[in-house]
C-alpha positions as CSV (number, residue, x, y, z in Angstrom):
1,M,-12.1,-4.4,12.8
2,K,-11.6,-4.0,9.0
3,V,-12.9,-0.6,9.1
4,V,-11.3,0.7,12.3
5,L,-7.9,-0.4,11.6
6,A,-8.1,0.7,8.0
7,E,-8.5,4.4,9.5
8,P,-7.0,4.0,13.0
9,A,-7.0,8.1,13.5
10,K,-10.9,8.3,13.0
11,T,-13.8,7.1,15.2
12,F,-17.0,5.8,14.4
13,S,-20.6,5.6,15.7
14,A,-22.4,2.5,15.8
15,S,-24.7,3.5,13.1
16,E,-21.7,4.5,10.7
17,L,-20.2,1.1,11.3
18,A,-23.1,-0.6,10.5
19,K,-23.5,1.3,7.2
20,R,-19.8,0.7,6.3
21,T,-19.8,-3.2,7.1
22,R,-23.5,-3.6,5.8
23,L,-24.3,-5.6,9.0
24,E,-27.3,-5.2,11.3
25,A,-27.0,-2.5,14.0
26,Q,-27.5,-5.2,16.8
27,D,-24.6,-7.2,15.1
28,V,-22.5,-4.1,15.1
29,E,-23.2,-3.2,18.7
30,R,-22.7,-6.7,19.9
31,T,-19.2,-7.3,18.1
32,Q,-18.2,-3.6,19.2
33,E,-19.0,-4.6,23.0
34,H,-16.7,-7.7,22.6
35,L,-13.8,-5.8,21.0
36,L,-14.2,-2.9,23.7
37,K,-13.9,-5.5,26.7
38,S,-10.9,-7.0,24.6
39,G,-9.1,-3.7,24.6
40,I,-8.9,-3.7,20.7
41,L,-11.3,-0.7,20.4
42,A,-11.6,2.1,22.8
43,R,-14.5,4.3,23.3
44,H,-14.7,8.0,23.0
45,K,-16.9,10.5,24.8
46,P,-20.1,11.7,23.2
47,T,-20.3,14.9,21.5
48,G,-22.8,17.0,20.0
49,D,-25.9,15.0,19.0
50,D,-24.1,11.8,19.3
51,Q,-25.3,10.6,22.8
52,A,-23.9,7.1,22.3
53,G,-20.3,8.2,21.6
54,T,-18.0,6.7,19.2
55,V,-15.4,4.0,19.0
56,G,-11.8,3.8,17.3
57,A,-8.5,1.6,17.4
58,N,-7.1,1.5,20.8
59,T,-3.5,2.3,19.9
60,A,-2.3,1.3,23.4
61,F,-3.6,-2.2,23.1
62,I,-0.7,-4.5,23.5
63,F,-1.1,-6.1,20.1
64,Y,-2.0,-3.0,18.0
65,A,1.2,-2.7,16.2
66,E,0.7,-6.3,15.0
67,L,-2.9,-5.7,14.0
68,R,-2.1,-2.5,12.3
69,A,0.8,-4.4,10.2
70,I,-1.6,-7.1,9.1
71,A,-4.2,-4.3,8.1
72,L,-1.4,-2.8,6.1
73,K,-0.6,-6.0,4.4
74,S,-3.9,-6.7,3.4
75,F,-7.2,-4.5,3.2
76,A,-5.9,-1.3,4.5
77,A,-3.3,-0.6,1.9
78,A,-1.8,-3.6,0.2
79,E,-4.7,-4.8,-1.8
80,P,-6.0,-1.5,-2.8
81,I,-2.5,-0.4,-4.0
82,R,-1.7,-3.8,-5.6
83,A,-5.2,-3.4,-7.5
84,M,-4.5,0.1,-8.9
85,L,-1.0,-1.0,-10.0
86,R,-2.0,-4.1,-11.8
87,S,-4.7,-2.5,-13.5
88,K,-3.6,0.8,-14.7
89,F,0.2,0.3,-14.8
90,K,0.4,-3.5,-15.7
91,D,2.9,-2.8,-18.6
92,S,5.1,-0.7,-16.8
93,V,5.4,-2.0,-13.2
94,L,7.8,-4.7,-12.7
95,R,7.8,-4.7,-9.0
96,A,6.3,-2.8,-6.0
97,F,7.1,-2.6,-2.1
98,L,5.2,-1.0,0.7
99,L,8.2,0.5,2.8
100,G,6.1,1.5,5.9
101,E,3.7,4.2,7.3
102,D,4.8,6.9,9.3
103,E,3.4,8.6,12.5
104,E,1.3,11.1,10.2
105,A,-0.3,7.9,8.5
106,T,1.6,8.5,5.3
107,I,2.2,5.2,3.2
108,E,5.6,5.1,1.6
109,L,5.7,2.9,-1.8
110,L,8.4,2.0,-3.9
111,V,7.6,1.3,-7.6
112,V,10.2,-0.4,-9.7
113,H,9.6,0.0,-13.7
114,G,10.7,-2.1,-16.4
115,Q,11.2,-1.0,-20.3
116,Q,8.3,1.3,-19.9
117,V,8.2,4.2,-17.6
118,P,4.8,4.8,-15.7
119,D,3.4,8.4,-17.1
120,E,4.0,10.8,-14.3
121,A,0.7,12.6,-14.2
122,Q,-1.2,9.3,-14.7
123,M,0.5,7.9,-11.6
124,S,0.0,11.2,-9.8
125,T,-3.7,11.3,-10.5
126,A,-4.3,7.5,-9.7
127,C,-2.6,7.8,-6.3
128,R,-4.4,10.7,-5.6
129,K,-7.5,9.1,-6.0
130,L,-6.4,6.1,-4.3
131,S,-5.4,8.2,-1.4
132,A,-8.6,9.8,-1.0
133,T,-10.6,6.1,-1.2
134,I,-8.2,4.4,1.6
135,G,-8.0,7.5,3.7
136,R,-4.0,7.6,3.6
137,H,-1.5,9.8,2.1
138,L,0.8,8.2,-0.3
139,K,4.5,8.9,-0.9
140,V,5.8,7.3,-3.9
141,H,9.3,6.6,-5.4
142,V,9.5,5.2,-8.8
143,I,13.0,3.8,-10.0
144,S,14.2,1.6,-12.9
145,S,14.8,-1.9,-12.5
146,R,18.6,-1.3,-13.1
147,K,18.7,1.4,-10.3
148,H,16.9,-1.2,-7.9
149,E,19.2,-4.0,-8.7
150,A,22.2,-1.6,-7.8
151,L,20.7,-0.7,-4.5
152,T,22.9,-1.4,-1.5
153,A,22.3,-1.2,2.4
154,R,24.2,2.1,2.2
155,D,21.6,3.6,0.0
156,D,18.3,5.0,2.1
157,L,15.8,2.7,-0.2
158,G,18.2,-0.2,0.0
159,A,18.1,-0.1,3.7
160,R,14.7,0.1,3.7
161,L,14.0,-2.7,1.6
162,A,16.3,-4.8,3.7
163,A,14.7,-3.7,7.0
164,G,11.6,-5.8,8.4
165,P,8.3,-3.5,7.6
166,A,9.0,-3.6,3.8
167,I,6.5,-5.4,2.1
168,E,6.5,-6.7,-1.7
169,I,2.9,-6.4,-3.1
170,I,4.0,-6.8,-6.7
171,A,6.4,-9.6,-7.5
172,L,8.3,-10.3,-10.6
173,G,5.6,-11.9,-13.3
174,D,2.7,-10.4,-11.7
175,T,2.2,-8.0,-14.2
176,K,3.0,-7.8,-18.3
177,A,5.9,-5.4,-17.6
178,Q,9.0,-6.4,-19.2
179,P,12.5,-6.2,-17.6
180,A,14.8,-3.3,-19.0
181,V,17.0,-4.4,-21.7
182,E,20.6,-4.8,-20.6
183,R,22.9,-2.5,-22.3
184,G,25.1,-5.6,-23.2
185,G,22.2,-7.2,-24.8
186,L,21.6,-4.0,-27.0
187,L,25.2,-4.1,-28.1
188,Q,25.0,-7.7,-28.9
189,S,21.8,-7.2,-30.8
190,A,23.4,-4.2,-32.7
191,R,26.6,-6.5,-33.7
192,Q,24.4,-9.3,-34.8
193,K,22.5,-7.2,-37.2
194,L,25.6,-5.6,-38.5
195,A,27.1,-8.9,-39.1
196,A,24.1,-10.1,-41.0
197,L,23.9,-6.9,-43.1
198,A,27.9,-7.4,-44.0
199,R,27.2,-11.0,-45.4
């Protein structure tokens, strides 16, 4: 299920599933038959040399949306994206949210940065590599923590965050990123330094 739900538009032969899951072919076939009978998987007709046919996610299954949401929250998207952001952008990414997945399997991601802004070229490269790994396109929005705090339900991103499907994958304190310094704080700091110099 992990392999199939991570790439629901793709079909898999039993041998490919055995290779991807590192299980014995007999175990894969037994599990596959059980999931087919349950309606979680759907069988696809044989093509070319593949006489056994392939299986894929059954998008008509009554609980498909729930299973796909679980997959998105964990192994299919959230974990790989979280790992990438926490390793490569730990000094700049303050928070991150999965906003959902569209019909073309594009995952939308909102990244909130603190004092440091993530390098755009580095973020683009990292997302492109991750996209190839998870088999999903990524659409990334990067905003400052000030802009994030100012979002309202009238803003598109604010409305998306308030909606049910949004999932926080990096919370405050999960990385080494520091919040942006408030302007008032900078003025106060400057006043204190001036006062100290005047003494």
